[in-house]
C-alpha positions in Angstrom: -0.3 -0.1 -0.1 1.6 3.3 -1.0 -0.9 6.6 0.4 1.4 9.6 0.5 0.9 11.3 3.9 -1.3 14.4 3.8 0.4 15.4 6.9 0.9 19.0 6.7 -1.1 19.2 3.5 -5.1 19.2 5.1 -5.9 22.1 7.6 -5.0 21.0 11.5 -8.5 20.7 12.1 -8.8 17.5 9.2 -5.4 16.2 10.1 -7.0 15.8 13.9 -10.4 14.2 12.6 -8.3 12.0 10.2 -6.2 10.2 13.0 -8.7 10.2 15.5 -10.9 8.1 12.7 -8.3 5.7 11.7 -7.7 5.5 15.3 -11.3 3.7 15.2 -11.0 1.7 13.0 -8.2 0.1 14.8 -9.7 -0.2 17.8 -12.8 -2.0 15.7 -10.0 -3.8 14.0 -8.3 -4.7 17.3 -11.5 -5.3 19.4 -12.7 -8.2 16.3 -15.5 -6.2 15.6 -14.4 -5.6 12.0 -15.9 -8.2 9.0 -12.7 -8.4 6.7 -13.0 -5.2 4.6 -17.3 -4.8 4.8 -18.5 -2.7 7.2 -17.8 1.0 8.2 -17.4 4.4 9.9 -18.0 7.8 8.8 -17.0 11.1 10.3 -18.2 14.4 9.3 -15.5 16.6 7.6 -14.7 19.9 9.1 -17.0 22.4 8.6 -18.8 20.9 5.4 -22.4 19.2 6.2 -21.9 17.6 2.9 -18.7 15.8 3.1 -17.3 12.9 5.5 -14.6 10.8 5.8 -14.7 7.1 4.9 -12.9 4.2 4.8 -11.5 3.2 1.9 -13.1 -0.1 0.1 -10.4 -3.2 0.1 -8.4 -2.7 2.9 -8.3 -4.5 6.1 -9.5 -2.3 9.4 -5.6 -2.8 11.1 -4.2 -1.2 7.4 -6.5 2.3 7.8 -3.9 5.3 7.8 -5.2 8.3 8.7 -3.9 9.6 4.9 -5.8 6.5 3.2 -9.3 8.2 4.3 -11.7 8.5 1.4 -13.4 12.5 2.0 -16.8 11.6 0.0 -20.0 13.6 -0.6 -23.6 13.2 -0.2 -24.1 11.3 -3.6 -20.9 8.7 -3.1 -18.2 10.6 -5.3 -14.9 10.1 -4.3 -13.2 14.2 -3.8 -9.7 12.6 -2.8 -7.2 10.5 -5.0 -6.9 7.3 -4.5 -6.5 3.7 -5.6 -9.7 2.6 -3.6 -13.5 3.1 -4.4 -16.0 4.1 -1.5 -18.3 1.2 -0.3 -21.7 1.5 -2.0 -23.5 0.0 0.9 -21.5 2.4 2.9 -22.1 4.9 1.0 -26.2 4.3 1.6 -26.0 4.1 4.9 -23.9 7.0 6.0 -24.6 9.6 3.6 -28.7 8.5 4.9 -27.7 9.5 8.1 -25.3 12.5 8.0 -28.3 14.0 5.9 -30.4 14.4 8.7 -29.3 14.5 11.4 -26.6 17.0 12.2 -25.4 16.2 15.7 -24.1 12.8 13.7 -20.5 13.7 13.6 -19.7 9.9 13.6 -21.7 7.2 12.3 -19.8 3.3 13.0 -21.6 0.1 11.8 -20.1 -3.2 12.6 -21.7 -6.8 11.6 -19.7 -8.8 14.7 -21.8 -12.4 15.3 -23.1 -11.1 18.4 -24.5 -8.0 17.1 -26.2 -9.7 14.1 -27.8 -12.4 16.2 -29.9 -10.1 18.9 -31.0 -8.4 15.6 -32.2 -11.7 14.7 -34.3 -12.0 17.8 -37.5 -11.2 17.6 -37.4 -9.4 21.2 -34.1 -7.6 20.2 -32.2 -6.1 23.0 -34.1 -7.1 26.4 -33.1 -5.2 29.8 -31.0 -7.7 31.6 -27.9 -5.6 32.0 -26.6 -2.2 33.3 -25.2 -2.5 29.9 -28.6 -3.3 28.0 -30.5 0.0 30.1 -27.7 2.8 28.2 -28.5 1.5 25.1 -32.7 0.8 25.5 -32.7 4.8 26.7 -32.2 5.3 22.9 -32.7 2.7 20.6 -34.2 2.3 17.4 -34.7 -0.6 15.0 -34.0 -1.0 10.9 -36.1 -3.9 9.3 -33.9 -5.4 6.8 -34.2 -5.0 2.9 -31.2 -6.6 1.5 -27.4 -5.1 1.3 -27.7 -1.5 1.6 -27.2 -0.2 -2.2 -30.8 1.2 -2.8 -31.5 4.7 -2.5 -34.9 4.1 -1.9 -33.7 2.2 1.3 -33.0 6.1 2.9 -36.0 7.5 4.0 -37.3 4.1 5.7 -33.7 4.3 7.7 -33.6 7.8 8.1 -37.1 7.3 9.6 -36.5 4.5 11.8 -33.3 5.7 13.8 -34.9 9.3 14.0 -33.4 10.7 17.4 -32.0 7.3 18.4 -28.4 7.5 19.3 -28.6 3.5 18.4 -29.9 1.5 16.1 -29.8 -2.3 15.4 -30.3 -3.6 11.9 -32.5 -6.7 11.7 -30.8 -9.6 10.8 -27.4 -7.5 9.5 -25.9 -5.6 12.6 -25.4 -2.5 15.2 -25.0 1.3 14.1 -24.4 3.6 16.4 -24.2 7.4 16.0 -22.6 10.1 18.0 -21.3 13.9 18.6 -17.8 12.9 18.3 -16.1 9.7 17.1 -15.5 9.1 20.7 -19.2 9.0 21.5 -19.9 6.5 18.8 -17.2 4.2 19.8 -18.1 4.4 23.2 -21.9 3.7 22.5 -20.9 0.7 20.1 -18.4 -0.5 22.9 -21.4 -0.7 24.9 -24.0 -1.7 22.7 -21.3 -4.8 21.4 -21.3 -5.7 25.1 -25.0 -6.1 26.0 -25.5 -8.4 22.9 -22.4 -10.3 24.3 -23.7 -10.2 27.5 -27.6 -11.4 26.0 -26.1 -13.9 24.6 -24.0 -15.5 27.3 -27.5 -15.1 29.7 -29.7 -16.7 27.5 -27.1 -19.7 27.3 -27.9 -20.0 30.8 -31.4 -20.3 32.3 -34.1 -17.9 33.3 -33.3 -14.5 32.8 -34.3 -11.6 35.7 -35.2 -8.8 33.8 -34.5 -4.8 34.7 -37.5 -2.5 36.2 -38.1 0.1 33.1 -38.3 2.6 35.8 -34.9 2.0 35.5 -34.3 3.5 32.8 -35.8 6.5 32.6 -32.6 7.9 35.1 -29.7 6.2 32.6 -28.9 9.7 30.3 -27.8 10.9 33.6 -26.5 8.3 34.9 -24.2 7.9 32.1 -23.2 11.4 32.3 -22.5 11.5 35.7 -20.2 8.2 34.9 -17.8 10.1 32.3 -18.2 13.7 34.0 -20.4 14.9 31.5 -17.6 14.2 28.8 -19.2 11.0 27.1 -16.3 9.3 25.3 -14.0 11.9 25.4 -13.3 10.7 29.2 -12.2 7.3 27.8 -10.5 8.0 24.5 -6.8 9.6 26.0 -6.5 5.9 27.2 -8.0 4.3 24.2 -5.3 5.9 21.6 -2.2 5.5 24.3 -3.3 1.9 24.5 -3.3 1.8 20.6 -0.4 3.8 20.1 1.8 1.3 22.3 0.4 -1.7 20.3 0.9 0.2 16.7 1.1 3.8 16.3 0.9 3.5 12.3 -2.6 5.0 11.8 -1.2 8.1 12.3 0.6 8.2 9.1 
């Protein structure tokens, strides 16, 4: 892979965003959430409502670097030079959400075994763990319509997501949105953990559910847990961990 470095060739804000998004790809890979080259994470470009960064289709997540990320517009056009294309399915899903959610700086989508398994369950996420309460406080569902290649699915995807930050794509996988890359990553960590716990609990016998009244105070509890910082509270530690493993994402 021969990608010229963009360090010093783009704005400071764009370079930081590129480094954070590349780090997010590497962290998804290190957690075992990637599906070869077939899922995607996007981030809205600084100062733009119509352009976003997304992975070069064909690279494994642990190969993504700050300089290799593609700039795409709402029509799926690649705006920077690269030997790699934009993932068509990634474009449909991400452009649909970025078009209607001004608060969605980052959209993160996965195809994990646990996520797909729970997405195939009729009742979806069950209130059986502390992690599930955070998800259920802002969860939506979207029925499966095949591989997301058609523009006519966008309005239904947008309507189903609404103002939620967690979206379960039925028979397909998980999706989170966040006001920052760090927020979207932390949300996905909680979402994925929720699904893993649910599958483990279902294999162990009769389940105890959480009182629905507890869900009403979950948002306040989440803010208190991170000092009001959300994903930014854990992001520096995650970057330090990533740097110890491999800091080439910053190239």
